[in-house]
N, C-alpha and C positions, 0 to 999 in steps of 0.2 A: 504493498499500500505506500503511497509517492506521500510525504512532507506533508502536502497540503491539496483538500479534495473535497468533490463536494456532490453528499448523500441526498436523492430528494424522497419523501416517502410521502403514501399514497392512501389516506384511509377515508374510506369511503363508508360513512354511517349513513342511520336512518334519517337523523335531521339535516346532516351538516357533511359537503365533504370537505377535508382540508387536505390541503398539499404543505407542508414545511419543509425547505431546505436549511440542510445540515452543512456547516463547512468543519470538515481535519485538519487542523491545524497541528503537527507531533503530535499527534493521539488525542489530543482536547474539541471536545465539541463545541461548535460555536451553532448557535440558531440565528441565520441572516434576514431569513424569509418568510411568513408565512403569508401562505392563501385558502380560504373560506366561501365556500357558496353555500344557498340555500339547496339541500338533497330532492333530488325530483327523480321519483322513477324506481325508488326504494321502498318497502315495505318489510317493515319485523326485518330485516339486514339481509333482504335478500331480494336483487333486484328483476323487478315484475315489467322494467319498460326501457330497453334500451335506449333509444333517443335521447328521451330526460334525461338518463342516466349522465349519458355521452357529453350533455350539455352541464352536467350542475359541475363533470372535473374540466369538460375545460373553462369554467367559468374559474372556476380556484386554481385551476395552472398557472391564466391572465394572471388571477389577481396577485399569486407568488410572482407570475416572471415581472411584472410594475416594479414591485416594490425591489427589485436587489437590481432589475435592468441582464437577465440571461433567459438565454431561450432553453427552454428541462426538453431535454428528447427522451429519459431514458426515470422510471420511478422505481421504484421499490412498496410492490401492495402490500398492503394487510388482505388477508382472507381469515374469516372467523366462520360461525355460523353451527347449527344445531345439526352439519349433515357430518363437520370434525370428527375422524377418532382415535384411538389410537391403541395399539398394538405394540407389545415387548415382540423381540426379535433378537435370534443370534446369529453372530456368522463368524468362520476361522477360514484364515489360511497358512499354508507356510510362506516364510520369512527368504525372499526371494533375493537377498544380497547375495553374493560367497562368505563375505562377514558375517553375514548374519546379524548385521546395520540394520534396525528396523525405521525404514524412508517412509517420504512421501506417498510413494506408489503400492507400498503397503497395507498403509491407510485405507486410500484409496480401494484398495482390491476387497480389504477386510468389511468397509461399508457398504460395497456393491453388493459382496456376501448376506450379507444384511437384508438389503433388501429383497432375499427370492424370497418372498412368501406367496402364498394361493388369495389372488383376490378375487371377488364378484364382479361380471366386467363391468358394471355400473360402478370401479368404485376405482380410485386411480394414487400413488402414493407422491404427498404432497412433498412431504423430506422424513430425512433421519435424523433424531439426534441421539449421539453415544449419551451410555450413560455412564460407561465405564471399560477399558480394555485390560486384557488380561494378555500375559505376556508369558508363556506356558505354563500358566496355571496361576499365576501370580497377579490376585485382583486389587481391584482400589488406584489402580493407575489411568490417569486422566490423559497425560498426553505421551503413545511410548516411542513419539521419535526420537531416535540417536541412543536406542537402550539396544541390547543384545541379547535376539531368542531367536526360537526356533518356530515356534508356534503364537497365532497371533489372533487374541478373540475379541468380539466385543459385545457386549451386552446395550442392546439401540430399543431404542422405542418409535418404530412405525408412525410418521402420522401420514392418515389416509382422507380424501373428502371424495364427497360425487361427482364425477365427470364433469355433471349437465350445470351444477354451483361451480366449479374452473374454470371450466370452461366459458361460462357466462359472464363469469367476474373479467376475465384474459378477453375478452370481444369486447367489451365497452372502454376496457384501458386501450387498447389498439384501435379503436374506435374514434378515441378522441388524438389519434396523433401521437402516440404515445408511444414505447417500448417498456417490455417491460423485465426489469434490470434480476428480478424474481418476489416469488409469492413468501411472505411472512409472516406466520401463522401470529395473529397478533396478541394469544392469550403468552404464548413463550417470551416478545420482542418485549409485552408490559411486563411481564414478571422480571425478567433483566435486568428495567427499568426502577422498577416501584420494591422490586424485595433486593432487605438485606443479604447475602451470602446466610448469616445466620437464620432469616428467616426460612429460608427458603433450605433449610436444614433440616431445622424441627420439625417442620411441615407447616403451614402456611395455607391461607386461602383465599385469593385472587378475585376480585367481584369487580367488574366494568358493568356496570349498570348507565346502559346509554337508552339513547329515546321511544326504539321501538326491541330490542331485546337485551338481556343481563348473561352476561359470561361469566363462568365458576371456572378457577385455573386452581388443583392443587398442586403445590408442591408437596415435596416430601424427599429428604435425602440427597438436598439440593439437582432433583429433578422437575418436573412436571410429570404428576403419575394418571391424572385426568383433567380433562375437564367436559366441559356440559353448558347447554346454553335455552335458559328459561327464555318464551314469547309474551315477556314486558316488564313494559320501564318507564319512559318520563312521560312518553304520550299518554299512557293510563292515566297519570298526573292531570293531566290538561288536560284531557276529556271529561273527565270526572270536573274538572272547574269549567268547562262549558256547560255540563247539567246543570250542575250545583249553583251557577248563576245567571241558568237561560242566556248565554253571550256563546257569539262565533269561535270559531277551536282555532282558530288567529288572535282571537283579541284575548283568551284566555291563559293562551301559551306565554303573550303578552309578561298577562297579572304575575303567570306564576312567577315567569325572569327577573318582575321588579318587587313581590310584595310579596312572593312567594315566602312561607314556614308550614317545616314538618312538623313543629312540636307546637299544640295550644300550649303549654306552659311558657314557650318562650317567645310567644309571637305578644303583638303591640295592641291591647286594644284602640290608644288612639290615631296609631293608623289606619288611616281610610284613605278611601278611592271608591270614584263613582266606573259602573258600568251602562253601556247601550242593551239594553234587556233584548232579543233577538225577537223581531218580529213586531218590534215598534220604537220611535226613536226616543224614546223614557230611559231616561237615564235613574239608576237607583244608589247609592251610597252604602257599600263593605267595607269592613274593615279587613283587620288581617289577622283580626279570631274567627271571622266567619270563615277567611280560605285554610286558616290553619283545620277547623273544623273538617274539612274538604278531604282535604291533604293526606291528614295525620291517619286516617282511615287502609289508605294505599299503598299507601308506605311501610304501614307495619306489616299492610298485607305482601308487600313485598319482601320482608326483609326474612317472614314466616317463610313463602315459598324460598326462601336461597337457601335457610339453615334444613327444611326438607329434603333438599335438594342435594346438600350436603351431604346429609347423613346418609339418603338415599346410595350416597355414591363409597357408600363404607368411612368418610372421614369428619367422624362428626366433633373428635374432642383432640383437633389440631395444639398446639403448645402455642403455635407464632399466631393464633387467631384469627380475623378477618384484615385486611385490607382494603378498601373499596378506591373506585377510582369509575372516570369516567363521568357525563355531563348533570347526571341527573343528578352525582354525589353533590352539586354545588348548591344546593338550598338545606338556606341555613337552619336550624335546629335536624335536620335528617343524621349526624351521630348519635346525637343522645336515641334516638330511636330504632337507630342501628344496636347501638348497645345494648339495649333493653332490651329485643329481642332474640337479637343473641347470643347472650348472655357467659359472653366470652368479652377478651382485650380488644380494641376495633379500632381502628387508625385510615384516616385518607391517609391516600397517596398525591402530593401534586412534584411536579417536573420540576427542576429545579436550574431550569434555564432564563435567559431574561427575554422577555413576551410571550414566554407559552407558560406562566406561571397558574394551572387550571389544570386540573383532573380530566377536563378533557380533550386535554393532547396527549394526554397520557402515552395512548396509543402511536401515534404518529411519532415522537417523538424516543419512541422505546424503538422502532422498526429503525432509527438513523445510528440508535446508541450500539443496536443488536447486528448491522450488518459491518459498524467503524470495529466492532469489535472482532467478527466472524466471521465476515468473511471475506475474500482478499480477489486480487487480479480482476477489479473492477475497472467498467470506462465511468467515468465521469458523470457521462449523461447531460451536459450541458453545453452550450458554443453560447459566446458573450455577442450580443445583440450589439446589431451596427444600426447606421441610419439605415442602409435598404435592407430589410428582416427577410435573412438567408433562406433559403429551402434546406429542404429536410435532405441530409444523407441517403443518399439511392446503393452505398455497397453494403450491403445489406448480406446479398447473399452468400457473400464467405464468413459472415459472423452464424454461430449455432443458433438456430430456432429458442424461440420462449420456452417452447415444450421439455429442450437438451438442457436449455438452460435453466428452468424448475427441477427439473427432476435430479439434476445434478447438486445444485445450488450449498445445501444439506452439509452436501458429502465435507467441505470444507469446516462445519462449525465441530471443534474441539478445545 
């Protein structure tokens, strides 16, 4: 990796599409540009309209380009959803070098060996994440390069997804005139950013509460061991406000962002606002307490569902507790409700970078950090803007296709 590199992440969410430009200077990440756009064509985290999604992606990319003055051509795309699943695999190879020193080629071969698993025709491997290597039976090795041995093994987690979901995601990005440098599992990227090494070691649940879905990722003994998606999120709170105050959903969303409070106890009775009622031009006055009485039951339900799902996965009592992230956790008072419903330690994770200190940016910034840490030999994917906008380069025929890049990128995660 060069001393000065540009990485662009693309987080396609239910409410927002976010493009984040990160500059890596001597191993340090600086966020130099952020572009966001209202998400159209996405429902509950899934693409339902290709053209609308393409328009949203293009808007976010253009916004980021204007901020920094560069032209983006390649992006690392976050992938999530209930179609993602994990399964364990084991690979074994003989060390090929005559002097029995383990090199990059041996590691690549053992990762490829771990990929050889039986899969239904509708599923596809997204990536391989090594949990540990074994050299001649010795366990617990994180990086075997340079070691001497005869037999190299890897215990790995295979990440798979539905071909339909993967290919539709690739399709909308490519129709936005962008190349996909790699698909990154958002749970893995967010965990890399939001959780400490100790939290991942003792066992912690990372919960990303978005607008249309909530993603649960369980880390234990340093590795991602389970992931699940619940089809409920911040949109449900906005919908409850819309019904409770008899107003349009768009107005309800604005009220939630400006006056929302998840706890009746923490809400202010003297903070009042007026709402235009649906079907008339009459405005009615409400207080933050009135709003909290609508929001609190839904927030409690969300955390009850999260707790039930974590117990279903078999990780009900992890020492690290829960770490919350995602746009919905920005609502004041939500931490107190979470601590009450989950009955354990809970904290909110916020990226510690200027310009993106908000839980909604955790996934996008996490992708940049993940790529800078684990992925090598990349093209920066940007060109400096000039007075006349340059056309996209057409010399792609010599480069590997996106399928090959996506299938092989995790082999460099060591």
